[in-house]
VMD Tcl script that builds the backbone (N, CA, C; Angstrom):
set m [mol new atoms 150]
animate dup $m
set s [atomselect $m all]
$s set {name element resname resid chain x y z} {
  {N N UNK 1 A -15.705 9.842 24.053}
  {CA C UNK 1 A -16.106 9.088 22.886}
  {C C UNK 1 A -15.181 7.887 22.701}
  {N N UNK 2 A -13.876 8.107 22.525}
  {CA C UNK 2 A -12.932 7.005 22.430}
  {C C UNK 2 A -12.263 6.853 23.792}
  {N N UNK 3 A -12.743 5.913 24.550}
  {CA C UNK 3 A -12.169 5.682 25.869}
  {C C UNK 3 A -11.666 4.242 25.953}
  {N N UNK 4 A -11.254 3.847 27.131}
  {CA C UNK 4 A -10.679 2.524 27.324}
  {C C UNK 4 A -11.677 1.416 27.000}
  {N N UNK 5 A -12.953 1.637 27.323}
  {CA C UNK 5 A -13.967 0.617 27.028}
  {C C UNK 5 A -14.130 0.402 25.527}
  {N N UNK 6 A -14.043 1.499 24.761}
  {CA C UNK 6 A -14.164 1.376 23.303}
  {C C UNK 6 A -13.027 0.539 22.737}
  {N N UNK 7 A -11.804 0.824 23.155}
  {CA C UNK 7 A -10.660 0.122 22.599}
  {C C UNK 7 A -10.554 -1.313 23.088}
  {N N UNK 8 A -11.284 -1.679 24.131}
  {CA C UNK 8 A -11.326 -3.061 24.589}
  {C C UNK 8 A -12.409 -3.860 23.872}
  {N N UNK 9 A -13.307 -3.182 23.161}
  {CA C UNK 9 A -14.356 -3.886 22.425}
  {C C UNK 9 A -13.794 -4.413 21.106}
  {N N UNK 10 A -14.556 -5.288 20.459}
  {CA C UNK 10 A -14.128 -5.850 19.167}
  {C C UNK 10 A -13.998 -4.749 18.118}
  {N N UNK 11 A -14.922 -3.809 18.119}
  {CA C UNK 11 A -14.869 -2.709 17.155}
  {C C UNK 11 A -13.643 -1.831 17.397}
  {N N UNK 12 A -13.342 -1.569 18.629}
  {CA C UNK 12 A -12.171 -0.766 18.960}
  {C C UNK 12 A -10.878 -1.455 18.574}
  {N N UNK 13 A -10.826 -2.776 18.765}
  {CA C UNK 13 A -9.633 -3.521 18.375}
  {C C UNK 13 A -9.483 -3.548 16.857}
  {N N UNK 14 A -10.597 -3.655 16.150}
  {CA C UNK 14 A -10.542 -3.610 14.690}
  {C C UNK 14 A -10.096 -2.231 14.210}
  {N N UNK 15 A -10.569 -1.183 14.855}
  {CA C UNK 15 A -10.162 0.180 14.488}
  {C C UNK 15 A -8.674 0.379 14.744}
  {N N UNK 16 A -8.183 -0.134 15.856}
  {CA C UNK 16 A -6.764 -0.015 16.172}
  {C C UNK 16 A -5.920 -0.779 15.154}
  {N N UNK 17 A -6.359 -1.979 14.786}
  {CA C UNK 17 A -5.626 -2.764 13.791}
  {C C UNK 17 A -5.616 -2.053 12.443}
  {N N UNK 18 A -6.732 -1.433 12.084}
  {CA C UNK 18 A -6.814 -0.714 10.816}
  {C C UNK 18 A -5.876 0.491 10.812}
  {N N UNK 19 A -5.841 1.211 11.896}
  {CA C UNK 19 A -4.958 2.379 11.991}
  {C C UNK 19 A -3.506 1.945 11.917}
  {N N UNK 20 A -3.154 0.870 12.615}
  {CA C UNK 20 A -1.771 0.385 12.581}
  {C C UNK 20 A -1.387 -0.107 11.183}
  {N N UNK 21 A -2.321 -0.730 10.480}
  {CA C UNK 21 A -2.043 -1.187 9.127}
  {C C UNK 21 A -1.807 -0.007 8.190}
  {N N UNK 22 A -2.605 1.042 8.338}
  {CA C UNK 22 A -2.416 2.225 7.488}
  {C C UNK 22 A -1.082 2.898 7.781}
  {N N UNK 23 A -0.702 2.985 9.042}
  {CA C UNK 23 A 0.583 3.590 9.404}
  {C C UNK 23 A 1.730 2.764 8.848}
  {N N UNK 24 A 1.627 1.441 8.945}
  {CA C UNK 24 A 2.670 0.577 8.411}
  {C C UNK 24 A 2.762 0.705 6.889}
  {N N UNK 25 A 1.619 0.804 6.221}
  {CA C UNK 25 A 1.626 0.957 4.758}
  {C C UNK 25 A 2.315 2.259 4.355}
  {N N UNK 26 A 2.008 3.338 5.042}
  {CA C UNK 26 A 2.636 4.629 4.725}
  {C C UNK 26 A 4.129 4.567 5.006}
  {N N UNK 27 A 4.505 3.956 6.123}
  {CA C UNK 27 A 5.928 3.864 6.470}
  {C C UNK 27 A 6.687 3.025 5.451}
  {N N UNK 28 A 6.097 1.933 4.996}
  {CA C UNK 28 A 6.784 1.085 4.029}
  {C C UNK 28 A 6.774 1.686 2.630}
  {N N UNK 29 A 5.710 2.369 2.262}
  {CA C UNK 29 A 5.647 2.928 0.914}
  {C C UNK 29 A 6.592 4.116 0.754}
  {N N UNK 30 A 6.929 4.795 1.835}
  {CA C UNK 30 A 7.897 5.890 1.709}
  {C C UNK 30 A 9.312 5.360 1.575}
  {N N UNK 31 A 9.547 4.096 1.959}
  {CA C UNK 31 A 10.875 3.509 1.847}
  {C C UNK 31 A 11.156 2.978 0.450}
  {N N UNK 32 A 10.112 2.735 -0.329}
  {CA C UNK 32 A 10.296 2.181 -1.673}
  {C C UNK 32 A 10.777 3.262 -2.629}
  {N N UNK 33 A 11.683 2.881 -3.504}
  {CA C UNK 33 A 12.154 3.803 -4.524}
  {C C UNK 33 A 11.655 3.303 -5.873}
  {N N UNK 34 A 11.132 4.208 -6.657}
  {CA C UNK 34 A 10.561 3.835 -7.954}
  {C C UNK 34 A 11.673 3.466 -8.920}
  {N N UNK 35 A 11.520 2.340 -9.567}
  {CA C UNK 35 A 12.472 1.922 -10.588}
  {C C UNK 35 A 11.831 2.148 -11.957}
  {N N UNK 36 A 12.620 2.287 -12.996}
  {CA C UNK 36 A 12.028 2.519 -14.319}
  {C C UNK 36 A 11.199 1.319 -14.762}
  {N N UNK 37 A 10.172 1.597 -15.497}
  {CA C UNK 37 A 9.280 0.536 -15.959}
  {C C UNK 37 A 9.995 -0.320 -16.998}
  {N N UNK 38 A 9.880 -1.622 -16.861}
  {CA C UNK 38 A 10.551 -2.518 -17.800}
  {C C UNK 38 A 9.867 -2.502 -19.166}
  {N N UNK 39 A 8.585 -2.266 -19.208}
  {CA C UNK 39 A 7.872 -2.251 -20.486}
  {C C UNK 39 A 8.344 -1.091 -21.353}
  {N N UNK 40 A 8.759 -0.009 -20.765}
  {CA C UNK 40 A 9.189 1.146 -21.533}
  {C C UNK 40 A 10.595 0.959 -22.093}
  {N N UNK 41 A 11.397 0.067 -21.511}
  {CA C UNK 41 A 12.778 -0.082 -21.947}
  {C C UNK 41 A 13.038 -1.391 -22.674}
  {N N UNK 42 A 11.985 -2.135 -23.015}
  {CA C UNK 42 A 12.178 -3.403 -23.707}
  {C C UNK 42 A 12.618 -3.159 -25.149}
  {N N UNK 43 A 13.596 -3.943 -25.584}
  {CA C UNK 43 A 14.066 -3.851 -26.959}
  {C C UNK 43 A 13.413 -4.969 -27.761}
  {N N UNK 44 A 12.482 -4.614 -28.598}
  {CA C UNK 44 A 11.831 -5.613 -29.446}
  {C C UNK 44 A 11.463 -4.933 -30.772}
  {N N UNK 45 A 11.375 -5.758 -31.797}
  {CA C UNK 45 A 11.039 -5.220 -33.110}
  {C C UNK 45 A 9.535 -5.180 -33.292}
  {N N UNK 46 A 9.068 -4.117 -33.855}
  {CA C UNK 46 A 7.642 -3.972 -34.137}
  {C C UNK 46 A 7.358 -4.461 -35.549}
  {N N UNK 47 A 6.329 -5.265 -35.713}
  {CA C UNK 47 A 5.949 -5.784 -37.027}
  {C C UNK 47 A 4.653 -5.110 -37.409}
  {N N UNK 48 A 4.631 -4.561 -38.606}
  {CA C UNK 48 A 3.437 -3.866 -39.074}
  {C C UNK 48 A 2.795 -4.670 -40.198}
  {N N UNK 49 A 1.545 -4.989 -40.026}
  {CA C UNK 49 A 0.815 -5.735 -41.037}
  {C C UNK 49 A 0.067 -4.775 -41.965}
  {N N UNK 50 A 0.138 -5.065 -43.265}
  {CA C UNK 50 A -0.528 -4.176 -44.242}
  {C C UNK 50 A -1.959 -4.621 -44.469}
}
mol reanalyze $m
mol bondsrecalc $m
mol representation Tube
mol addrep $m
């Protein structure tokens, strides 16, 4: 099914590029460390309208 002729075709090259992009995304996303959200730690005064 997936042989050398498939991977030499345009569809096979697109599939290979897609797989490599997904692997790169997973590899890079595991390297990121979550930082605290800035919106949760903002110091601002709340104004309440009556």
